[in-house]
A tleap script that builds the chain and sets N, CA, C and O, in Angstrom:
source leaprc.protein.ff14SB
mol = sequence {
  NMET PRO PHE VAL ASN ILE LYS ILE THR ARG
  GLU GLY ALA THR ALA GLU GLN LYS THR GLN
  LEU ILE GLU GLY ALA THR GLN LEU LEU VAL
  ASP VAL LEU GLY LYS ASN PRO ALA THR THR
  VAL VAL ILE ILE GLU GLU VAL GLU THR ASP
  ASN TRP GLY VAL GLY GLY LYS SER VAL THR
  GLU LEU ARG ALA ALA ALA LYS CLYS
}
set mol.1.N position { 7.582 12.885 13.863 }
set mol.1.CA position { 6.691 12.862 12.721 }
set mol.1.C position { 6.715 11.455 12.128 }
set mol.1.O position { 7.699 11.082 11.488 }
set mol.2.N position { 5.660 10.668 12.323 }
set mol.2.CA position { 5.599 9.327 11.748 }
set mol.2.C position { 5.514 9.384 10.227 }
set mol.2.O position { 4.916 10.292 9.650 }
set mol.3.N position { 6.127 8.394 9.600 }
set mol.3.CA position { 6.120 8.274 8.145 }
set mol.3.C position { 5.739 6.845 7.804 }
set mol.3.O position { 6.412 5.904 8.226 }
set mol.4.N position { 4.667 6.674 7.044 }
set mol.4.CA position { 4.190 5.354 6.645 }
set mol.4.C position { 4.261 5.277 5.125 }
set mol.4.O position { 3.768 6.162 4.427 }
set mol.5.N position { 4.881 4.207 4.614 }
set mol.5.CA position { 4.976 4.000 3.174 }
set mol.5.C position { 4.236 2.706 2.846 }
set mol.5.O position { 4.658 1.618 3.238 }
set mol.6.N position { 3.139 2.841 2.128 }
set mol.6.CA position { 2.327 1.694 1.725 }
set mol.6.C position { 2.630 1.400 0.269 }
set mol.6.O position { 2.510 2.282 -0.582 }
set mol.7.N position { 3.021 0.170 -0.025 }
set mol.7.CA position { 3.287 -0.227 -1.404 }
set mol.7.C position { 2.245 -1.254 -1.827 }
set mol.7.O position { 2.027 -2.261 -1.153 }
set mol.8.N position { 1.606 -0.970 -2.965 }
set mol.8.CA position { 0.611 -1.871 -3.522 }
set mol.8.C position { 0.902 -2.037 -5.002 }
set mol.8.O position { 1.565 -1.198 -5.611 }
set mol.9.N position { 0.401 -3.127 -5.580 }
set mol.9.CA position { 0.559 -3.270 -7.019 }
set mol.9.C position { -0.412 -2.323 -7.714 }
set mol.9.O position { -1.501 -2.040 -7.214 }
set mol.10.N position { 0.010 -1.844 -8.873 }
set mol.10.CA position { -0.801 -0.886 -9.633 }
set mol.10.C position { -1.868 -1.652 -10.401 }
set mol.10.O position { -1.638 -2.133 -11.510 }
set mol.11.N position { -3.027 -1.751 -9.788 }
set mol.11.CA position { -4.108 -2.510 -10.406 }
set mol.11.C position { -5.459 -1.837 -10.209 }
set mol.11.O position { -6.490 -2.504 -10.131 }
set mol.12.N position { -5.445 -0.555 -10.132 }
set mol.12.CA position { -6.710 0.155 -10.111 }
set mol.12.C position { -7.306 0.441 -8.762 }
set mol.12.O position { -8.528 0.519 -8.641 }
set mol.13.N position { -6.481 0.604 -7.728 }
set mol.13.CA position { -7.037 1.062 -6.449 }
set mol.13.C position { -7.673 2.423 -6.694 }
set mol.13.O position { -7.061 3.306 -7.295 }
set mol.14.N position { -8.877 2.580 -6.236 }
set mol.14.CA position { -9.594 3.837 -6.472 }
set mol.14.C position { -9.097 4.936 -5.533 }
set mol.14.O position { -8.428 4.666 -4.536 }
set mol.15.N position { -9.431 6.162 -5.869 }
set mol.15.CA position { -9.085 7.288 -5.002 }
set mol.15.C position { -9.729 7.112 -3.638 }
set mol.15.O position { -9.128 7.454 -2.619 }
set mol.16.N position { -10.946 6.582 -3.609 }
set mol.16.CA position { -11.638 6.348 -2.326 }
set mol.16.C position { -10.891 5.308 -1.490 }
set mol.16.O position { -10.741 5.483 -0.281 }
set mol.17.N position { -10.429 4.245 -2.112 }
set mol.17.CA position { -9.672 3.221 -1.389 }
set mol.17.C position { -8.367 3.783 -0.846 }
set mol.17.O position { -7.971 3.468 0.276 }
set mol.18.N position { -7.705 4.607 -1.630 }
set mol.18.CA position { -6.449 5.216 -1.177 }
set mol.18.C position { -6.711 6.163 -0.007 }
set mol.18.O position { -5.925 6.223 0.938 }
set mol.19.N position { -7.809 6.895 -0.074 }
set mol.19.CA position { -8.187 7.767 1.040 }
set mol.19.C position { -8.409 6.952 2.300 }
set mol.19.O position { -7.983 7.352 3.384 }
set mol.20.N position { -9.082 5.801 2.166 }
set mol.20.CA position { -9.316 4.928 3.316 }
set mol.20.C position { -8.004 4.404 3.888 }
set mol.20.O position { -7.854 4.319 5.107 }
set mol.21.N position { -7.049 4.049 3.019 }
set mol.21.CA position { -5.742 3.592 3.495 }
set mol.21.C position { -5.029 4.695 4.272 }
set mol.21.O position { -4.472 4.446 5.342 }
set mol.22.N position { -5.048 5.900 3.739 }
set mol.22.CA position { -4.374 7.024 4.394 }
set mol.22.C position { -5.023 7.318 5.750 }
set mol.22.O position { -4.333 7.478 6.757 }
set mol.23.N position { -6.348 7.386 5.760 }
set mol.23.CA position { -7.057 7.652 7.019 }
set mol.23.C position { -6.837 6.528 8.028 }
set mol.23.O position { -6.617 6.784 9.212 }
set mol.24.N position { -6.896 5.285 7.556 }
set mol.24.CA position { -6.748 4.145 8.447 }
set mol.24.C position { -5.361 4.037 9.052 }
set mol.24.O position { -5.219 3.770 10.245 }
set mol.25.N position { -4.331 4.244 8.230 }
set mol.25.CA position { -2.953 4.182 8.735 }
set mol.25.C position { -2.706 5.305 9.738 }
set mol.25.O position { -2.054 5.106 10.763 }
set mol.26.N position { -3.231 6.471 9.431 }
set mol.26.CA position { -3.077 7.604 10.346 }
set mol.26.C position { -3.764 7.309 11.673 }
set mol.26.O position { -3.187 7.531 12.738 }
set mol.27.N position { -4.995 6.810 11.609 }
set mol.27.CA position { -5.746 6.521 12.836 }
set mol.27.C position { -5.081 5.424 13.650 }
set mol.27.O position { -5.108 5.472 14.880 }
set mol.28.N position { -4.490 4.446 12.999 }
set mol.28.CA position { -3.786 3.382 13.705 }
set mol.28.C position { -2.638 3.944 14.541 }
set mol.28.O position { -2.445 3.537 15.687 }
set mol.29.N position { -1.879 4.873 13.971 }
set mol.29.CA position { -0.778 5.489 14.716 }
set mol.29.C position { -1.286 6.356 15.865 }
set mol.29.O position { -0.648 6.444 16.915 }
set mol.30.N position { -2.430 6.992 15.661 }
set mol.30.CA position { -3.047 7.766 16.747 }
set mol.30.C position { -3.464 6.819 17.873 }
set mol.30.O position { -3.153 7.061 19.040 }
set mol.31.N position { -4.164 5.747 17.522 }
set mol.31.CA position { -4.717 4.821 18.513 }
set mol.31.C position { -3.648 4.031 19.257 }
set mol.31.O position { -3.738 3.861 20.473 }
set mol.32.N position { -2.641 3.549 18.542 }
set mol.32.CA position { -1.655 2.655 19.149 }
set mol.32.C position { -0.516 3.414 19.812 }
set mol.32.O position { -0.080 3.062 20.909 }
set mol.33.N position { -0.035 4.461 19.140 }
set mol.33.CA position { 1.148 5.163 19.648 }
set mol.33.C position { 0.877 6.583 20.135 }
set mol.33.O position { 1.788 7.264 20.606 }
set mol.34.N position { -0.374 7.029 20.022 }
set mol.34.CA position { -0.708 8.377 20.477 }
set mol.34.C position { -0.104 9.476 19.627 }
set mol.34.O position { 0.131 10.581 20.116 }
set mol.35.N position { 0.154 9.184 18.340 }
set mol.35.CA position { 0.787 10.163 17.459 }
set mol.35.C position { -0.199 11.235 17.023 }
set mol.35.O position { -1.410 11.012 16.991 }
set mol.36.N position { 0.333 12.389 16.690 }
set mol.36.CA position { -0.458 13.519 16.225 }
set mol.36.C position { -0.798 13.302 14.751 }
set mol.36.O position { 0.113 13.203 13.930 }
set mol.37.N position { -2.076 13.226 14.393 }
set mol.37.CA position { -2.423 13.001 12.992 }
set mol.37.C position { -1.986 14.136 12.074 }
set mol.37.O position { -1.776 13.921 10.880 }
set mol.38.N position { -1.848 15.329 12.614 }
set mol.38.CA position { -1.448 16.485 11.803 }
set mol.38.C position { -0.004 16.384 11.324 }
set mol.38.O position { 0.383 17.048 10.362 }
set mol.39.N position { 0.789 15.554 11.995 }
set mol.39.CA position { 2.193 15.422 11.591 }
set mol.39.C position { 2.516 14.019 11.077 }
set mol.39.O position { 3.684 13.663 10.917 }
set mol.40.N position { 1.487 13.237 10.824 }
set mol.40.CA position { 1.676 11.881 10.307 }
set mol.40.C position { 1.615 11.908 8.787 }
set mol.40.O position { 0.648 12.399 8.203 }
set mol.41.N position { 2.655 11.377 8.150 }
set mol.41.CA position { 2.756 11.351 6.694 }
set mol.41.C position { 2.501 9.928 6.209 }
set mol.41.O position { 3.089 8.975 6.720 }
set mol.42.N position { 1.622 9.792 5.221 }
set mol.42.CA position { 1.350 8.496 4.608 }
set mol.42.C position { 1.539 8.641 3.100 }
set mol.42.O position { 0.944 9.515 2.469 }
set mol.43.N position { 2.371 7.779 2.536 }
set mol.43.CA position { 2.603 7.778 1.097 }
set mol.43.C position { 2.199 6.415 0.551 }
set mol.43.O position { 2.540 5.378 1.119 }
set mol.44.N position { 1.472 6.432 -0.551 }
set mol.44.CA position { 1.103 5.193 -1.225 }
set mol.44.C position { 1.891 5.125 -2.523 }
set mol.44.O position { 1.806 6.020 -3.363 }
set mol.45.N position { 2.657 4.058 -2.676 }
set mol.45.CA position { 3.399 3.833 -3.914 }
set mol.45.C position { 2.762 2.670 -4.655 }
set mol.45.O position { 2.537 1.603 -4.082 }
set mol.46.N position { 2.475 2.882 -5.922 }
set mol.46.CA position { 1.917 1.828 -6.755 }
set mol.46.C position { 3.020 1.272 -7.642 }
set mol.46.O position { 3.704 2.019 -8.342 }
set mol.47.N position { 3.187 -0.041 -7.609 }
set mol.47.CA position { 4.269 -0.712 -8.321 }
set mol.47.C position { 3.666 -1.596 -9.413 }
set mol.47.O position { 2.712 -2.333 -9.164 }
set mol.48.N position { 4.220 -1.521 -10.612 }
set mol.48.CA position { 3.775 -2.395 -11.694 }
set mol.48.C position { 4.012 -3.851 -11.289 }
set mol.48.O position { 4.998 -4.152 -10.616 }
set mol.49.N position { 3.121 -4.747 -11.690 }
set mol.49.CA position { 3.258 -6.141 -11.306 }
set mol.49.C position { 4.508 -6.790 -11.897 }
set mol.49.O position { 4.992 -7.787 -11.361 }
set mol.50.N position { 5.036 -6.245 -12.985 }
set mol.50.CA position { 6.307 -6.737 -13.542 }
set mol.50.C position { 7.478 -6.425 -12.618 }
set mol.50.O position { 8.522 -7.073 -12.690 }
set mol.51.N position { 7.303 -5.428 -11.747 }
set mol.51.CA position { 8.379 -4.977 -10.860 }
set mol.51.C position { 8.214 -5.468 -9.426 }
set mol.51.O position { 8.917 -5.000 -8.530 }
set mol.52.N position { 7.309 -6.392 -9.200 }
set mol.52.CA position { 7.047 -6.930 -7.866 }
set mol.52.C position { 7.225 -8.438 -7.955 }
set mol.52.O position { 6.500 -9.113 -8.686 }
set mol.53.N position { 8.175 -8.956 -7.221 }
set mol.53.CA position { 8.459 -10.384 -7.309 }
set mol.53.C position { 8.231 -11.111 -6.003 }
set mol.53.O position { 8.446 -10.569 -4.919 }
set mol.54.N position { 7.788 -12.363 -6.132 }
set mol.54.CA position { 7.584 -13.243 -4.987 }
set mol.54.C position { 8.072 -14.635 -5.398 }
set mol.54.O position { 7.652 -15.173 -6.422 }
set mol.55.N position { 8.947 -15.196 -4.604 }
set mol.55.CA position { 9.414 -16.545 -4.884 }
set mol.55.C position { 10.173 -16.668 -6.194 }
set mol.55.O position { 10.148 -17.724 -6.826 }
set mol.56.N position { 10.838 -15.621 -6.604 }
set mol.56.CA position { 11.637 -15.655 -7.819 }
set mol.56.C position { 10.872 -15.378 -9.102 }
set mol.56.O position { 11.441 -15.467 -10.189 }
set mol.57.N position { 9.595 -15.044 -8.994 }
set mol.57.CA position { 8.782 -14.754 -10.173 }
set mol.57.C position { 8.048 -13.434 -9.969 }
set mol.57.O position { 7.722 -13.051 -8.845 }
set mol.58.N position { 7.795 -12.751 -11.080 }
set mol.58.CA position { 7.041 -11.503 -10.976 }
set mol.58.C position { 5.572 -11.817 -10.691 }
set mol.58.O position { 5.092 -12.912 -10.984 }
set mol.59.N position { 4.886 -10.865 -10.131 }
set mol.59.CA position { 3.459 -11.033 -9.858 }
set mol.59.C position { 2.714 -11.237 -11.175 }
set mol.59.O position { 1.734 -11.981 -11.220 }
set mol.60.N position { 3.161 -10.594 -12.232 }
set mol.60.CA position { 2.545 -10.783 -13.542 }
set mol.60.C position { 2.600 -12.255 -13.939 }
set mol.60.O position { 1.596 -12.818 -14.375 }
set mol.61.N position { 3.781 -12.887 -13.788 }
set mol.61.CA position { 3.947 -14.301 -14.121 }
set mol.61.C position { 3.072 -15.183 -13.227 }
set mol.61.O position { 2.401 -16.097 -13.706 }
set mol.62.N position { 3.090 -14.899 -11.941 }
set mol.62.CA position { 2.328 -15.706 -10.991 }
set mol.62.C position { 0.828 -15.666 -11.290 }
set mol.62.O position { 0.144 -16.686 -11.218 }
set mol.63.N position { 0.339 -14.502 -11.617 }
set mol.63.CA position { -1.101 -14.372 -11.896 }
set mol.63.C position { -1.466 -15.032 -13.219 }
set mol.63.O position { -2.544 -15.611 -13.354 }
set mol.64.N position { -0.568 -14.943 -14.192 }
set mol.64.CA position { -0.822 -15.606 -15.474 }
set mol.64.C position { -0.869 -17.119 -15.283 }
set mol.64.O position { -1.718 -17.798 -15.861 }
set mol.65.N position { 0.046 -17.641 -14.470 }
set mol.65.CA position { 0.084 -19.083 -14.215 }
set mol.65.C position { -1.159 -19.533 -13.447 }
set mol.65.O position { -1.647 -20.643 -13.659 }
set mol.66.N position { -1.669 -18.692 -12.568 }
set mol.66.CA position { -2.847 -19.048 -11.768 }
set mol.66.C position { -4.113 -19.126 -12.631 }
set mol.66.O position { -5.067 -19.819 -12.277 }
set mol.67.N position { -4.117 -18.421 -13.750 }
set mol.67.CA position { -5.287 -18.415 -14.633 }
set mol.67.C position { -5.369 -19.660 -15.505 }
set mol.67.O position { -6.418 -19.955 -16.079 }
set mol.68.N position { -4.266 -20.385 -15.604 }
set mol.68.CA position { -4.232 -21.570 -16.478 }
set mol.68.C position { -4.954 -22.738 -15.869 }
set mol.68.O position { -5.018 -23.808 -16.473 }
savepdb mol mol.pdb
quit
C-alpha cells in the first residue's frame, strides 16, 4: 500500500487543486510502479509559513523581505 505525504504551505490551495494533487500522485504511482490506485493513500499537510524554514529563515520572513 503506497503512502504519499505532500506538504505545502497553508496559503489557500483550493479543494480542486488538492483533488488534482491527490489524483496526480495516485496516477504517477500507477504509471511508474504499477501500483493499485485503490490502495494508494495520499495525504496533504498544510504548514503555516511561520513553521516552514529555508536557509535559516521562515518562509514568512523570506516573503516579507522579497516584497521590500
